[in-house]
Backbone as JSON Lines, residues from 0, in Angstrom:
{"i":0,"aa":"M","n":[131.53,121.13,88.34],"ca":[130.47,120.97,87.39],"c":[130.69,119.65,86.66]}
{"i":1,"aa":"A","n":[129.71,118.84,86.64],"ca":[129.78,117.54,85.98],"c":[129.1,117.61,84.62]}
{"i":2,"aa":"L","n":[129.71,116.98,83.66],"ca":[129.1,116.9,82.34],"c":[128.49,115.52,82.17]}
{"i":3,"aa":"L","n":[127.25,115.49,81.84],"ca":[126.56,114.23,81.6],"c":[126.24,114.12,80.13]}
{"i":4,"aa":"P","n":[126.62,113.0,79.52],"ca":[126.29,112.86,78.1],"c":[124.78,112.76,77.91]}
{"i":5,"aa":"A","n":[124.32,113.34,76.86],"ca":[122.89,113.28,76.56],"c":[122.52,111.86,76.16]}
{"i":6,"aa":"L","n":[121.43,111.39,76.68],"ca":[120.95,110.08,76.3],"c":[120.17,110.2,75.01]}
{"i":7,"aa":"C","n":[120.61,109.46,74.04],"ca":[119.91,109.51,72.76],"c":[120.0,108.15,72.1]}
{"i":8,"aa":"S","n":[119.08,107.89,71.26],"ca":[119.11,106.64,70.52],"c":[118.43,106.86,69.18]}
{"i":9,"aa":"A","n":[118.89,106.1,68.23],"ca":[118.3,106.19,66.89],"c":[117.05,105.33,66.82]}
{"i":10,"aa":"S","n":[116.14,105.72,65.97],"ca":[114.91,104.97,65.76],"c":[115.0,104.16,64.49]}
{"i":11,"aa":"V","n":[114.21,103.09,64.45],"ca":[114.08,102.28,63.24],"c":[112.67,102.48,62.72]}
{"i":12,"aa":"W","n":[112.58,102.8,61.43],"ca":[111.29,103.08,60.79],"c":[111.04,102.04,59.7]}
{"i":13,"aa":"R","n":[109.84,101.48,59.67],"ca":[109.46,100.52,58.63],"c":[108.97,101.27,57.4]}
{"i":14,"aa":"V","n":[109.37,100.77,56.22],"ca":[108.85,101.31,54.97],"c":[108.36,100.14,54.14]}
{"i":15,"aa":"N","n":[107.08,100.16,53.81],"ca":[106.48,99.14,52.96],"c":[105.4,99.81,52.13]}
{"i":16,"aa":"N","n":[105.54,99.78,50.8],"ca":[104.59,100.49,49.95],"c":[103.29,99.73,49.72]}
{"i":17,"aa":"T","n":[103.06,98.66,50.47],"ca":[101.76,97.99,50.5],"c":[101.07,98.46,51.77]}
{"i":18,"aa":"A","n":[100.18,99.43,51.62],"ca":[99.58,100.13,52.77],"c":[98.96,99.18,53.78]}
{"i":19,"aa":"S","n":[98.31,98.11,53.33],"ca":[97.64,97.2,54.27],"c":[98.62,96.5,55.19]}
{"i":20,"aa":"L","n":[99.89,96.44,54.82],"ca":[100.88,95.76,55.66],"c":[101.47,96.66,56.74]}
{"i":21,"aa":"V","n":[101.22,97.96,56.68],"ca":[101.78,98.86,57.68],"c":[100.72,99.58,58.52]}
{"i":22,"aa":"Q","n":[99.48,99.23,58.37],"ca":[98.42,99.92,59.1],"c":[98.32,99.49,60.55]}
{"i":23,"aa":"G","n":[98.75,98.29,60.88],"ca":[98.62,97.8,62.24],"c":[97.22,97.24,62.45]}
{"i":24,"aa":"P","n":[97.04,96.46,63.5],"ca":[95.74,95.83,63.73],"c":[94.69,96.82,64.22]}
{"i":25,"aa":"G","n":[93.48,96.63,63.77],"ca":[92.34,97.43,64.23],"c":[92.56,98.91,64.08]}
{"i":26,"aa":"S","n":[92.31,99.64,65.16],"ca":[92.44,101.09,65.11],"c":[93.82,101.55,65.6]}
{"i":27,"aa":"N","n":[94.79,100.65,65.65],"ca":[96.13,100.99,66.1],"c":[97.09,101.06,64.92]}
{"i":28,"aa":"P","n":[97.15,102.2,64.25],"ca":[98.07,102.3,63.12],"c":[99.52,102.21,63.59]}
{"i":29,"aa":"C","n":[100.35,101.68,62.74],"ca":[101.78,101.56,63.04],"c":[102.37,102.97,63.12]}
{"i":30,"aa":"T","n":[102.95,103.31,64.26],"ca":[103.45,104.67,64.45],"c":[104.85,104.88,63.89]}
{"i":31,"aa":"H","n":[105.56,103.82,63.55],"ca":[106.9,103.94,62.98],"c":[106.92,103.39,61.56]}
{"i":32,"aa":"C","n":[105.86,103.63,60.79],"ca":[105.75,103.05,59.46],"c":[105.48,104.1,58.39]}
{"i":33,"aa":"F","n":[105.98,103.83,57.19],"ca":[105.74,104.69,56.04],"c":[105.4,103.82,54.84]}
{"i":34,"aa":"T","n":[104.62,104.35,53.92],"ca":[104.34,103.65,52.67],"c":[105.16,104.22,51.51]}
{"i":35,"aa":"S","n":[105.88,105.3,51.74],"ca":[106.72,105.92,50.71],"c":[108.14,106.08,51.25]}
{"i":36,"aa":"L","n":[109.12,105.6,50.49],"ca":[110.51,105.71,50.91],"c":[110.96,107.17,50.97]}
{"i":37,"aa":"Q","n":[110.64,107.95,49.96],"ca":[111.05,109.36,49.96],"c":[110.36,110.13,51.07]}
{"i":38,"aa":"A","n":[109.09,109.84,51.32],"ca":[108.38,110.52,52.41],"c":[109.03,110.21,53.77]}
{"i":39,"aa":"A","n":[109.48,108.98,53.94],"ca":[110.16,108.62,55.18],"c":[111.46,109.4,55.32]}
{"i":40,"aa":"A","n":[112.21,109.51,54.24],"ca":[113.52,110.18,54.28],"c":[113.42,111.66,54.61]}
{"i":41,"aa":"I","n":[112.32,112.31,54.24],"ca":[112.2,113.75,54.49],"c":[111.32,114.08,55.7]}
{"i":42,"aa":"D","n":[110.72,113.07,56.31],"ca":[109.85,113.32,57.45],"c":[110.65,113.93,58.6]}
{"i":43,"aa":"P","n":[110.14,114.99,59.24],"ca":[110.9,115.63,60.32],"c":[111.08,114.75,61.56]}
{"i":44,"aa":"F","n":[110.24,113.74,61.73],"ca":[110.39,112.83,62.87],"c":[111.49,111.8,62.63]}
{"i":45,"aa":"V","n":[111.86,111.57,61.38],"ca":[112.99,110.71,61.05],"c":[114.22,111.59,61.13]}
{"i":46,"aa":"T","n":[115.04,111.34,62.13],"ca":[116.15,112.24,62.41],"c":[117.49,111.63,62.01]}
{"i":47,"aa":"I","n":[118.49,112.47,62.04],"ca":[119.85,112.08,61.68],"c":[120.26,110.84,62.48]}
{"i":48,"aa":"G","n":[120.76,109.83,61.77],"ca":[121.22,108.6,62.4],"c":[120.17,107.51,62.5]}
{"i":49,"aa":"D","n":[118.93,107.81,62.14],"ca":[117.87,106.8,62.17],"c":[118.06,105.78,61.05]}
{"i":50,"aa":"T","n":[117.34,104.67,61.17],"ca":[117.39,103.59,60.18],"c":[116.04,103.45,59.51]}
{"i":51,"aa":"L","n":[116.06,103.33,58.18],"ca":[114.86,103.02,57.41],"c":[115.0,101.56,56.99]}
{"i":52,"aa":"H","n":[114.09,100.73,57.47],"ca":[114.09,99.31,57.1],"c":[113.11,99.13,55.95]}
{"i":53,"aa":"I","n":[113.63,98.89,54.76],"ca":[112.8,98.76,53.56],"c":[112.37,97.31,53.42]}
{"i":54,"aa":"E","n":[111.07,97.08,53.41],"ca":[110.56,95.72,53.38],"c":[110.34,95.25,51.94]}
{"i":55,"aa":"P","n":[110.34,93.94,51.73],"ca":[110.15,93.41,50.37],"c":[108.81,93.85,49.79]}
{"i":56,"aa":"S","n":[108.82,94.1,48.48],"ca":[107.59,94.51,47.8],"c":[107.72,94.21,46.31]}
{"i":57,"aa":"P","n":[106.65,93.75,45.68],"ca":[106.7,93.57,44.22],"c":[106.64,94.91,43.47]}
{"i":58,"aa":"V","n":[106.3,95.98,44.18],"ca":[106.18,97.3,43.58],"c":[107.46,98.1,43.89]}
{"i":59,"aa":"P","n":[108.17,98.6,42.89],"ca":[109.38,99.39,43.15],"c":[109.08,100.63,43.99]}
{"i":60,"aa":"Y","n":[110.06,101.05,44.75],"ca":[109.92,102.21,45.63],"c":[110.25,103.52,44.94]}
{"i":61,"aa":"G","n":[110.74,103.5,43.72],"ca":[111.07,104.73,43.0],"c":[112.45,105.24,43.35]}
{"i":62,"aa":"D","n":[112.65,106.53,43.2],"ca":[113.94,107.16,43.49],"c":[113.98,107.62,44.94]}
{"i":63,"aa":"L","n":[115.2,107.77,45.46],"ca":[115.4,108.26,46.81],"c":[116.49,109.32,46.79]}
{"i":64,"aa":"T","n":[116.21,110.48,47.38],"ca":[117.2,111.54,47.54],"c":[117.36,111.8,49.02]}
{"i":65,"aa":"L","n":[118.61,111.65,49.51],"ca":[118.89,111.85,50.92],"c":[119.57,113.18,51.16]}
{"i":66,"aa":"T","n":[119.13,113.88,52.21],"ca":[119.76,115.13,52.63],"c":[120.1,115.11,54.12]}
{"i":67,"aa":"K","n":[120.0,113.92,54.73],"ca":[120.43,113.75,56.12],"c":[121.02,112.35,56.27]}
{"i":68,"aa":"R","n":[121.85,112.18,57.28],"ca":[122.52,110.89,57.49],"c":[121.51,109.87,57.98]}
{"i":69,"aa":"L","n":[121.31,108.83,57.15],"ca":[120.41,107.74,57.5],"c":[121.07,106.41,57.16]}
{"i":70,"aa":"V","n":[120.6,105.36,57.77],"ca":[120.98,104.0,57.42],"c":[119.79,103.39,56.7]}
{"i":71,"aa":"I","n":[120.0,102.94,55.48],"ca":[118.93,102.34,54.67],"c":[119.25,100.86,54.53]}
{"i":72,"aa":"I","n":[118.35,100.0,55.02],"ca":[118.58,98.56,54.99],"c":[117.41,97.88,54.28]}
{"i":73,"aa":"G","n":[117.73,97.16,53.22],"ca":[116.74,96.36,52.52],"c":[116.85,94.9,52.93]}
{"i":74,"aa":"P","n":[116.0,94.04,52.37],"ca":[115.99,92.63,52.76],"c":[117.12,91.81,52.14]}
{"i":75,"aa":"G","n":[117.82,92.36,51.16],"ca":[118.85,91.62,50.45],"c":[118.34,91.14,49.1]}
{"i":76,"aa":"Y","n":[119.11,90.27,48.47],"ca":[118.74,89.73,47.17],"c":[119.24,88.3,47.1]}
{"i":77,"aa":"R","n":[118.96,87.61,46.01],"ca":[119.23,86.17,45.88],"c":[118.53,85.4,46.99]}
{"i":78,"aa":"L","n":[117.28,85.74,47.17],"ca":[116.51,85.16,48.26],"c":[115.51,84.11,47.79]}
{"i":79,"aa":"G","n":[115.49,83.83,46.49],"ca":[114.49,82.92,45.94],"c":[114.81,81.47,46.15]}
{"i":80,"aa":"Q","n":[114.1,80.63,45.45],"ca":[114.28,79.19,45.53],"c":[115.51,78.77,44.74]}
{"i":81,"aa":"G","n":[116.03,77.62,45.05],"ca":[117.2,77.09,44.34],"c":[118.45,77.17,45.18]}
{"i":82,"aa":"A","n":[119.35,76.25,44.97],"ca":[120.56,76.16,45.78],"c":[121.41,77.42,45.72]}
{"i":83,"aa":"A","n":[121.41,78.11,44.58],"ca":[122.23,79.32,44.44],"c":[121.6,80.54,45.12]}
{"i":84,"aa":"N","n":[120.39,80.39,45.59],"ca":[119.67,81.54,46.14],"c":[119.29,81.4,47.6]}
{"i":85,"aa":"N","n":[120.08,80.67,48.37],"ca":[119.83,80.55,49.82],"c":[118.42,80.04,50.12]}
{"i":86,"aa":"Q","n":[118.02,78.98,49.48],"ca":[116.65,78.5,49.63],"c":[116.33,78.12,51.07]}
{"i":87,"aa":"G","n":[115.09,78.38,51.45],"ca":[114.57,77.98,52.74],"c":[115.05,78.81,53.93]}
{"i":88,"aa":"L","n":[115.76,79.87,53.7],"ca":[116.28,80.67,54.8],"c":[115.46,81.91,55.1]}
{"i":89,"aa":"Q","n":[114.46,82.22,54.28],"ca":[113.7,83.44,54.46],"c":[112.21,83.13,54.56]}
{"i":90,"aa":"A","n":[111.53,83.88,55.41],"ca":[110.09,83.78,55.47],"c":[109.47,84.47,54.25]}
{"i":91,"aa":"N","n":[110.1,85.54,53.78],"ca":[109.64,86.28,52.6],"c":[110.85,86.44,51.7]}
{"i":92,"aa":"N","n":[110.8,85.85,50.5],"ca":[111.97,85.92,49.61],"c":[111.87,87.04,48.59]}
{"i":93,"aa":"G","n":[111.03,88.04,48.85],"ca":[110.94,89.2,47.97],"c":[112.09,90.16,48.18]}
{"i":94,"aa":"V","n":[112.25,91.06,47.24],"ca":[113.3,92.08,47.31],"c":[112.67,93.46,47.41]}
{"i":95,"aa":"A","n":[113.49,94.45,47.7],"ca":[113.06,95.85,47.71],"c":[113.82,96.55,46.59]}
{"i":96,"aa":"I","n":[113.08,97.08,45.62],"ca":[113.68,97.7,44.44],"c":[113.58,99.22,44.56]}
{"i":97,"aa":"V","n":[114.73,99.87,44.44],"ca":[114.81,101.33,44.4],"c":[115.55,101.67,43.12]}
{"i":98,"aa":"N","n":[115.06,102.63,42.36],"ca":[115.69,102.94,41.09],"c":[117.05,103.6,41.3]}
{"i":99,"aa":"V","n":[117.07,104.86,41.7],"ca":[118.32,105.61,41.89],"c":[118.32,106.21,43.28]}
{"i":100,"aa":"V","n":[119.43,106.07,43.99],"ca":[119.61,106.7,45.3],"c":[120.63,107.82,45.13]}
{"i":101,"aa":"T","n":[120.24,109.03,45.53],"ca":[121.11,110.2,45.41],"c":[121.46,110.7,46.8]}
{"i":102,"aa":"F","n":[122.77,110.83,47.07],"ca":[123.26,111.36,48.34],"c":[123.64,112.82,48.13]}
{"i":103,"aa":"N","n":[122.87,113.72,48.71],"ca":[123.11,115.16,48.6],"c":[123.73,115.69,49.89]}
{"i":104,"aa":"P","n":[124.21,116.94,49.88],"ca":[124.79,117.51,51.09],"c":[123.87,117.33,52.3]}
{"i":105,"aa":"G","n":[124.5,116.96,53.41],"ca":[123.76,116.65,54.62],"c":[123.67,115.16,54.89]}
{"i":106,"aa":"S","n":[123.88,114.35,53.84],"ca":[123.76,112.9,53.99],"c":[125.09,112.22,54.28]}
{"i":107,"aa":"D","n":[126.12,113.02,54.59],"ca":[127.43,112.46,54.91],"c":[127.29,111.38,55.98]}
{"i":108,"aa":"G","n":[128.0,110.26,55.78],"ca":[127.97,109.18,56.76],"c":[126.83,108.2,56.6]}
{"i":109,"aa":"S","n":[126.01,108.35,55.55],"ca":[124.89,107.45,55.34],"c":[125.37,106.07,54.88]}
{"i":110,"aa":"K","n":[124.49,105.07,55.06],"ca":[124.79,103.7,54.64],"c":[123.61,103.15,53.86]}
{"i":111,"aa":"L","n":[123.93,102.37,52.83],"ca":[122.91,101.78,51.95],"c":[123.26,100.32,51.73]}
{"i":112,"aa":"T","n":[122.38,99.42,52.11],"ca":[122.67,98.0,51.96],"c":[121.39,97.19,51.74]}
{"i":113,"aa":"G","n":[121.53,96.07,51.02],"ca":[120.45,95.11,50.88],"c":[119.35,95.45,49.91]}
{"i":114,"aa":"L","n":[119.59,96.36,48.96],"ca":[118.56,96.74,47.99],"c":[118.89,96.24,46.6]}
{"i":115,"aa":"V","n":[117.88,96.19,45.76],"ca":[118.06,95.99,44.33],"c":[117.9,97.37,43.7]}
{"i":116,"aa":"L","n":[118.92,97.82,42.98],"ca":[118.91,99.15,42.38],"c":[118.65,99.03,40.89]}
{"i":117,"aa":"G","n":[117.6,99.69,40.4],"ca":[117.21,99.65,38.99],"c":[116.09,98.67,38.77]}
{"i":118,"aa":"D","n":[115.29,98.9,37.73],"ca":[114.13,98.04,37.49],"c":[114.48,96.77,36.73]}
{"i":119,"aa":"G","n":[115.68,96.69,36.16],"ca":[116.1,95.48,35.48],"c":[115.5,95.25,34.12]}
{"i":120,"aa":"N","n":[114.64,96.16,33.66],"ca":[113.99,96.0,32.37],"c":[114.59,96.89,31.3]}
{"i":121,"aa":"G","n":[115.64,97.61,31.63],"ca":[116.25,98.51,30.67],"c":[115.51,99.83,30.55]}
{"i":122,"aa":"N","n":[114.43,100.0,31.31],"ca":[113.66,101.23,31.23],"c":[114.33,102.34,32.04]}
{"i":123,"aa":"N","n":[114.84,101.98,33.17],"ca":[115.47,102.95,34.06],"c":[116.77,102.36,34.58]}
{"i":124,"aa":"G","n":[117.88,102.98,34.23],"ca":[119.14,102.52,34.78],"c":[119.17,102.82,36.26]}
{"i":125,"aa":"G","n":[119.49,101.85,37.05],"ca":[119.56,102.04,38.48],"c":[120.95,102.45,38.89]}
{"i":126,"aa":"G","n":[121.05,103.01,40.07],"ca":[122.37,103.34,40.52],"c":[122.39,104.22,41.74]}
{"i":127,"aa":"V","n":[123.59,104.72,42.0],"ca":[123.84,105.57,43.15],"c":[124.54,106.82,42.65]}
{"i":128,"aa":"V","n":[124.06,107.97,43.07],"ca":[124.68,109.25,42.75],"c":[125.18,109.84,44.06]}
{"i":129,"aa":"I","n":[126.5,110.06,44.14],"ca":[127.08,110.63,45.34],"c":[127.51,112.05,45.02]}
{"i":130,"aa":"G","n":[126.81,113.01,45.61],"ca":[127.1,114.42,45.37],"c":[128.3,114.87,46.18]}
{"i":131,"aa":"N","n":[128.28,116.07,46.65],"ca":[129.38,116.65,47.4],"c":[129.27,116.23,48.87]}
{"i":132,"aa":"V","n":[129.47,114.92,49.12],"ca":[129.35,114.36,50.46],"c":[130.52,113.4,50.71]}
{"i":133,"aa":"N","n":[130.71,113.02,51.97],"ca":[131.8,112.14,52.36],"c":[131.27,110.96,53.17]}
{"i":134,"aa":"N","n":[132.1,109.91,53.21],"ca":[131.85,108.75,54.08],"c":[130.53,108.05,53.81]}
{"i":135,"aa":"I","n":[130.22,107.84,52.55],"ca":[129.03,107.09,52.16],"c":[129.42,105.61,52.04]}
{"i":136,"aa":"T","n":[128.63,104.74,52.64],"ca":[128.87,103.3,52.53],"c":[127.76,102.69,51.71]}
{"i":137,"aa":"V","n":[128.13,102.07,50.6],"ca":[127.18,101.36,49.73],"c":[127.72,99.95,49.59]}
{"i":138,"aa":"D","n":[127.04,98.99,50.2],"ca":[127.52,97.61,50.1],"c":[126.36,96.63,50.06]}
{"i":139,"aa":"R","n":[126.65,95.47,49.51],"ca":[125.69,94.36,49.45],"c":[124.37,94.75,48.8]}
{"i":140,"aa":"N","n":[124.45,95.47,47.68],"ca":[123.3,95.83,46.87],"c":[123.46,95.15,45.52]}
{"i":141,"aa":"L","n":[122.35,94.93,44.83],"ca":[122.39,94.37,43.48],"c":[122.05,95.48,42.5]}
{"i":142,"aa":"L","n":[122.96,95.76,41.58],"ca":[122.74,96.8,40.58],"c":[122.2,96.18,39.31]}
{"i":143,"aa":"R","n":[120.95,96.53,38.96],"ca":[120.34,96.05,37.72],"c":[120.21,97.24,36.78]}
{"i":144,"aa":"A","n":[121.29,97.61,36.16],"ca":[121.29,98.77,35.28],"c":[120.8,98.38,33.89]}
{"i":145,"aa":"L","n":[120.94,99.32,32.96],"ca":[120.52,99.09,31.58],"c":[121.1,97.83,31.09]}
């Protein structure tokens, strides 16, 4: 009896809260796109090990609560003009702002990178809440807390 490993691969899902940017041309809506970060995280078609690619937006994405292992990748920060901000290296120098990311049971092994956390206005402290989970990677994010 031979054992064959199951062929599987993770999917990458676009998240952009500007609806007109994720609709796709004509009558062909983007099939791997979401306008809400939380809706993407809980969607049954977004499975364990998938990646959510958060696109730049002037509108914050709100809070995110994870209950499954996902990779969350934002565009980064310090993307604006000026020598200290990597000028001329990006087609879009916007950021993706998420207020608070909470890792709940089931999200063990998740990764979070390239986001701005918190609104930066002192209205909402941004941050990361790690519940009873293990192996969470949080790197290369900008924390704009109170």
